[in-house]
N, C-alpha and C positions, 0 to 999 in steps of 0.2 A: 838374348842379345837383341837389340833393337835396330831398326833401320838407321837411326841417327848414329849409333855406334859404328855400324858398318861403313857409313859414309865418311865418318871421321877417320877410320882406319885406312881408307883408300888413299889418304894423303893427297899429294899433288896430282896423282894420276886421275883422281875423281873430280878435282876442282874445276876443270874446264869442260866437263861433260854436259850434255843436254839430256834431260831425263823425261821419259814417258812412263807413267805409273798406271797400272790397272789393278782392279780388285774383283775377285769372284763374289765377295760379300762385303757390303759397306757396314761397318760397325761404329764409325765415328764421323762426325761432320767434316773433319779435315780430309777424310778420304774423298769426299765429293769435290772439295777444293783442289786436291791433287789431281784428280781426273780432269777437272776443268782446265787447270793449268797445263796438263799434259797434251791437251788437244792441239792440233796444228803443229806449231814449232817446238813444243815442249817447254820445260823450265830449266833454269840453271841449278847447279848443285846447292848454292846458298839458299835459294828459294825453297828447294826440296827440304833441305836441312831445317829451315825455319818452320816447316809444317810437321816435322817429325820430333815431337817432344818425347821425353823418356816414358811417358804414360800412354803413348799412342798404341793402341792394339790393332794389329793387322791380321787378317785371316785370308790366306791364299792370295797374296799380293805378288805382283811382279813389277820390278823397277828395271827399266832398260836404259842403259847409258850409251849415248852416241857421241862420237868424236866427229864433228862435221856431220855427214850423213851416214857414217859407218857405225853399225852396232858393235860395241867393243866390250860391253859388260852387261850381264844379266844377274840380278839378285832376285831370287824367288823364295818367298816366305810361305811356310806351310803351317797352318793352324797355330799361329802366334808362338811357335816354339823352336822351329829350326829353319835354316836357310840353305839354299843351294846357290853357289856362286860359280858363274861361268865367265871367264875373261879371256880375251885374245892375248893378253900380256901375262906371261908366266910370273913375272915379278910381282904382280898384284896378288896372285894366289900365294906366292912365297911369303909375302908380307903378312897376309891373313893367317897363314900357318904359324908364323912366328908369334903372333899375338894370341892365337887360339890353338895351342898345341894339343888339346884334348879333342879337337874336332875330328870327325871322320872324313876321310878323303876317298872319293870313288874314282 
């Protein structure tokens, strides 16, 4: 599953968020651009989505979504294969569970 896919699955909840993205390892030039745009005020969801094509590989990345100045969503990617999703709104997690019924829930 890609970051782009997760962003789309967030639906309207994710649309108005401001994102700050960080990486432990830079493996693609777009990662540099995401970090640059994350500096200071962050970037909107559509900008982040435009930088996350289906073939973008991320290794140990964290995308933090803010509503105004409050952290409301954290997407943590591990080794380009699995995601940890933390959200303040249980409806977001329920929606993701609906789309990914085989996912493990902790």
